[in-house]
VEXDREN-2710 file (C-alpha; in Angstrom, 1 decimal):
% VEXDREN-2710
k/r/px/py/pz
1/UNK/96.6/46.8/65.4
2/UNK/99.9/45.2/64.9
3/UNK/100.4/42.1/62.8
4/UNK/103.0/39.4/62.7
5/UNK/106.0/39.9/62.6
6/UNK/105.7/43.3/64.3
7/UNK/106.7/43.7/67.9
8/UNK/105.6/45.7/71.0
9/UNK/106.4/49.4/71.1
10/UNK/106.0/51.7/74.1
11/UNK/102.5/53.2/73.8
12/UNK/100.8/50.1/72.5
13/UNK/97.8/48.8/74.5
14/UNK/98.5/45.1/74.8
15/UNK/95.4/43.0/75.0
16/UNK/95.6/39.4/76.1
17/UNK/92.6/37.7/74.7
18/UNK/92.1/35.1/77.3
19/UNK/90.3/32.1/75.9
20/UNK/89.1/30.2/79.0
21/UNK/91.1/27.1/80.0
22/UNK/94.2/27.7/77.9
23/UNK/96.6/28.4/80.9
24/UNK/95.6/32.1/80.5
25/UNK/95.5/32.8/84.3
26/UNK/99.2/32.1/84.6
27/UNK/99.9/34.5/81.7
28/UNK/97.6/37.2/83.0
29/UNK/99.5/37.1/86.3
30/UNK/102.8/37.3/84.5
31/UNK/101.7/40.2/82.4
32/UNK/100.1/42.2/85.2
33/UNK/103.4/41.8/87.2
34/UNK/105.3/43.2/84.3
35/UNK/103.2/46.3/83.5
36/UNK/102.6/49.2/86.0
37/UNK/99.4/48.6/87.9
38/UNK/98.3/52.2/87.2
39/UNK/98.5/51.5/83.5
40/UNK/96.6/48.2/83.6
41/UNK/92.9/48.2/82.9
42/UNK/91.1/46.4/85.7
43/UNK/87.8/44.4/85.2
44/UNK/85.8/46.8/87.3
45/UNK/87.1/49.7/85.2
46/UNK/86.1/48.3/81.8
47/UNK/82.8/46.9/83.2
48/UNK/82.0/50.5/84.3
49/UNK/83.7/52.3/81.6
50/UNK/81.4/55.4/81.6
51/UNK/82.3/56.1/85.2
52/UNK/86.0/56.1/84.7
53/UNK/88.4/59.0/84.1
54/UNK/89.2/58.9/80.4
55/UNK/92.9/58.8/81.3
56/UNK/92.4/55.3/82.7
57/UNK/92.0/54.1/79.1
58/UNK/94.1/56.6/77.1
59/UNK/97.2/56.0/79.2
60/UNK/96.6/52.2/79.5
61/UNK/99.3/49.7/78.5
62/UNK/97.6/46.4/79.3
63/UNK/94.2/44.7/79.2
64/UNK/93.7/41.0/80.1
65/UNK/90.5/39.1/80.1
66/UNK/87.6/37.2/78.5
67/UNK/86.4/40.3/76.5
68/UNK/84.8/40.1/73.1
69/UNK/85.5/42.6/70.4
70/UNK/82.0/44.0/70.8
71/UNK/82.7/44.8/74.5
72/UNK/86.1/46.4/74.4
73/UNK/85.8/48.2/71.0
74/UNK/82.8/50.1/72.4
75/UNK/84.2/50.8/75.9
76/UNK/87.8/51.6/75.3
77/UNK/88.9/55.1/74.1
78/UNK/92.2/53.6/73.1
79/UNK/92.0/50.4/71.0
80/UNK/94.5/47.5/71.5
81/UNK/97.7/48.0/69.4
82/UNK/98.9/44.4/70.1
83/UNK/96.6/41.4/70.7
84/UNK/98.0/38.0/72.2
85/UNK/96.3/34.7/72.8
86/UNK/96.8/31.1/73.6
87/UNK/95.3/28.0/72.1
88/UNK/95.1/24.4/73.6
89/UNK/94.7/20.9/72.3
90/UNK/91.0/20.8/71.6
91/UNK/90.2/17.5/73.4
92/UNK/92.2/18.6/76.5
93/UNK/90.4/21.9/76.3
94/UNK/87.0/20.4/76.1
95/UNK/87.6/18.1/79.0
96/UNK/89.2/20.9/81.1
97/UNK/86.1/23.1/80.4
98/UNK/83.8/20.2/81.5
99/UNK/85.6/19.9/84.9
100/UNK/85.7/23.7/85.3
101/UNK/81.9/23.9/84.6
102/UNK/81.4/21.5/87.5
103/UNK/83.8/23.3/89.8
104/UNK/82.5/26.9/89.0
105/UNK/78.7/27.2/88.8
106/UNK/79.2/31.0/88.2
107/UNK/81.2/30.6/85.1
108/UNK/80.1/33.7/83.3
109/UNK/80.6/32.6/79.7
110/UNK/77.7/30.1/80.0
111/UNK/75.5/33.0/80.6
112/UNK/76.9/34.8/77.6
113/UNK/76.4/31.7/75.4
114/UNK/72.8/31.2/76.5
115/UNK/71.7/34.8/77.0
116/UNK/69.6/33.4/79.8
117/UNK/70.9/33.3/83.4
118/UNK/68.3/30.9/84.8
119/UNK/69.0/28.5/82.0
120/UNK/72.7/28.8/82.6
121/UNK/72.2/28.1/86.3
122/UNK/69.9/25.1/85.5
123/UNK/72.6/23.7/83.2
124/UNK/75.3/24.0/85.8
125/UNK/73.1/22.3/88.4
126/UNK/72.4/19.5/86.0
127/UNK/76.1/18.7/85.3
128/UNK/77.4/19.3/88.8
129/UNK/77.8/15.6/89.5
130/UNK/77.6/14.4/85.9
131/UNK/80.1/12.1/84.2
132/UNK/81.7/13.3/81.0
133/UNK/79.4/11.0/79.0
134/UNK/76.3/12.5/80.7
135/UNK/77.7/16.0/80.1
136/UNK/78.0/15.2/76.3
137/UNK/74.4/13.9/76.3
138/UNK/73.1/17.2/77.7
139/UNK/71.7/19.5/75.0
140/UNK/73.4/22.5/76.2
141/UNK/76.9/20.9/76.0
142/UNK/76.8/21.9/72.4
143/UNK/77.3/25.4/73.5
144/UNK/81.0/24.5/73.9
145/UNK/81.4/23.0/70.4
146/UNK/84.4/24.6/68.6
147/UNK/84.7/26.9/71.5
148/UNK/88.2/28.2/70.7
149/UNK/87.4/28.9/67.0
150/UNK/84.3/31.0/67.9
151/UNK/86.0/32.7/70.8
152/UNK/89.0/33.8/68.8
153/UNK/86.8/35.3/66.0
154/UNK/84.4/37.0/68.5
155/UNK/87.4/38.4/70.4
156/UNK/88.9/40.0/67.4
157/UNK/85.8/41.1/65.3
158/UNK/82.1/41.9/65.6
159/UNK/81.4/41.1/62.0
160/UNK/80.8/37.3/62.0
161/UNK/77.9/36.7/64.3
162/UNK/75.8/34.4/62.3
163/UNK/78.4/32.1/60.4
164/UNK/78.6/28.5/60.9
165/UNK/81.7/27.1/62.6
166/UNK/82.8/25.7/59.2
167/UNK/82.6/29.2/57.8
168/UNK/84.4/30.7/60.8
169/UNK/87.4/28.4/60.5
170/UNK/89.3/30.1/57.7
171/UNK/88.5/33.4/59.3
172/UNK/89.9/32.2/62.6
173/UNK/93.0/30.7/60.9
174/UNK/93.8/34.1/59.1
175/UNK/93.2/36.1/62.3
176/UNK/95.6/33.8/64.3
177/UNK/98.3/34.0/61.7
178/UNK/98.0/37.8/61.7
179/UNK/98.6/38.1/65.4
180/UNK/102.1/39.2/66.4
181/UNK/102.0/36.5/69.1
182/UNK/100.0/33.4/69.9
183/UNK/101.0/30.6/72.2
184/UNK/100.2/27.0/72.9
185/UNK/99.3/25.6/76.3
186/UNK/101.2/22.4/75.5
187/UNK/104.3/24.4/74.7
188/UNK/104.0/26.9/77.5
189/UNK/107.6/27.5/78.3
190/UNK/108.5/27.9/74.6
191/UNK/105.5/30.2/74.2
192/UNK/106.8/32.4/77.1
193/UNK/110.3/32.5/75.6
194/UNK/108.8/33.7/72.2
195/UNK/106.5/36.2/73.9
196/UNK/109.5/37.7/75.7
197/UNK/111.1/38.3/72.4
198/UNK/108.0/39.9/71.0
199/UNK/107.4/42.2/74.0
200/UNK/111.2/42.9/74.7
201/UNK/110.4/44.2/78.2
202/UNK/113.2/45.1/80.6
203/UNK/112.8/41.8/82.5
204/UNK/111.6/38.4/81.3
205/UNK/108.0/37.5/82.3
206/UNK/107.8/35.4/85.4
207/UNK/105.0/32.8/85.5
208/UNK/103.4/30.7/88.2
209/UNK/101.0/27.9/87.3
210/UNK/97.5/28.7/88.4
211/UNK/93.8/27.7/87.9
212/UNK/94.2/24.1/86.8
213/UNK/91.1/22.0/86.8
214/UNK/91.0/21.7/90.5
215/UNK/88.4/18.8/90.6
216/UNK/89.8/16.9/87.6
217/UNK/91.3/13.5/88.8
218/UNK/95.0/13.3/88.0
219/UNK/94.5/9.9/86.5
220/UNK/91.5/10.9/84.4
221/UNK/91.5/9.2/81.0
222/UNK/88.9/9.9/78.3
223/UNK/87.4/6.7/77.0
224/UNK/88.0/6.1/73.3
225/UNK/84.4/6.4/72.2
226/UNK/84.1/9.8/74.0
227/UNK/87.3/11.0/72.5
228/UNK/85.7/10.4/69.0
229/UNK/82.7/12.3/70.0
230/UNK/84.8/15.2/71.3
231/UNK/86.9/15.2/68.1
232/UNK/83.6/15.4/66.1
233/UNK/82.4/18.3/68.2
234/UNK/85.7/20.1/67.9
235/UNK/86.4/19.5/64.2
236/UNK/87.0/23.2/63.4
237/UNK/89.1/23.6/66.6
238/UNK/91.2/20.6/65.6
239/UNK/92.0/22.1/62.2
240/UNK/92.8/25.5/63.8
241/UNK/95.0/23.9/66.3
242/UNK/96.8/21.8/63.7
243/UNK/97.6/24.9/61.8
244/UNK/98.7/26.7/65.0
245/UNK/101.1/24.0/65.9
246/UNK/102.8/24.2/62.5
247/UNK/102.9/28.0/62.5
248/UNK/104.1/28.2/66.1
249/UNK/106.9/25.7/65.4
250/UNK/108.0/27.8/62.4
251/UNK/108.1/31.0/64.5
252/UNK/109.8/29.3/67.5
253/UNK/112.4/27.7/65.3
254/UNK/113.2/31.0/63.5
255/UNK/113.5/32.7/66.9
256/UNK/115.7/30.0/68.3
257/UNK/118.0/30.0/65.2
258/UNK/118.3/33.7/65.3
259/UNK/119.0/33.8/69.0
260/UNK/121.7/31.1/68.6
261/UNK/123.4/33.0/65.7
262/UNK/123.0/36.6/67.0
263/UNK/121.6/36.7/70.5
264/UNK/121.2/40.6/70.4
265/UNK/119.4/40.5/67.0
266/UNK/117.0/37.5/67.2
267/UNK/113.9/39.8/67.5
268/UNK/114.5/41.3/64.1
269/UNK/115.1/38.0/62.4
270/UNK/111.8/36.4/63.1
271/UNK/109.7/36.0/59.9
272/UNK/107.5/33.6/58.0
END
């Protein structure tokens, strides 16, 4: 698998590790439009891998989705050569997840976290009309504590199943810095420009915003006391995100400087 500062080469299987509620649907749409459909692994194909022609996987160029390493490492004949992901401000991510859980009672990741479909369905029913404060008071809301840190690690490795969030943090930080590309939801346009330079496809990626929290009031403000609680619950995510902001800024600044100085050579000049 490629590491920073390596770039995409023809023949690589690009895997977009889609952490839910990080603007990933917009990126998925952009990537699937940029790669040939016949070389894009569809959810039905990876979910029924044994029934597929092996060429579906050996000739694939793109995989996007909420797949853990345990899933794709076992089902794919060709492993990803380049992994991409996005992170989001942890408080915004937590609140967006809350509203999505209310909107989508079939959110599959709740079942993965609980390992118990009836319990997941009961949880969704309990919070359907809950306030954010009531959601935080529900015992199962802790399933979404440090969600991005745990999702990143589980998406890239099967080796760290029983570690605490505190122990997972340095692993997640190292993994993130190793990726040839990661983006930030809060800097989506800059992220797409940087991704274009990493992929170097014939045409720039075209994005359309999609899958925003459709039942989140536009004027919703998190009360200060609830912000403190969410900060506490996302302590590892906060530190991961802070590091990501600094690292992303360094990469983007290097890209911008190289592009300004030598527009045709910016890709080779990114480092650090």
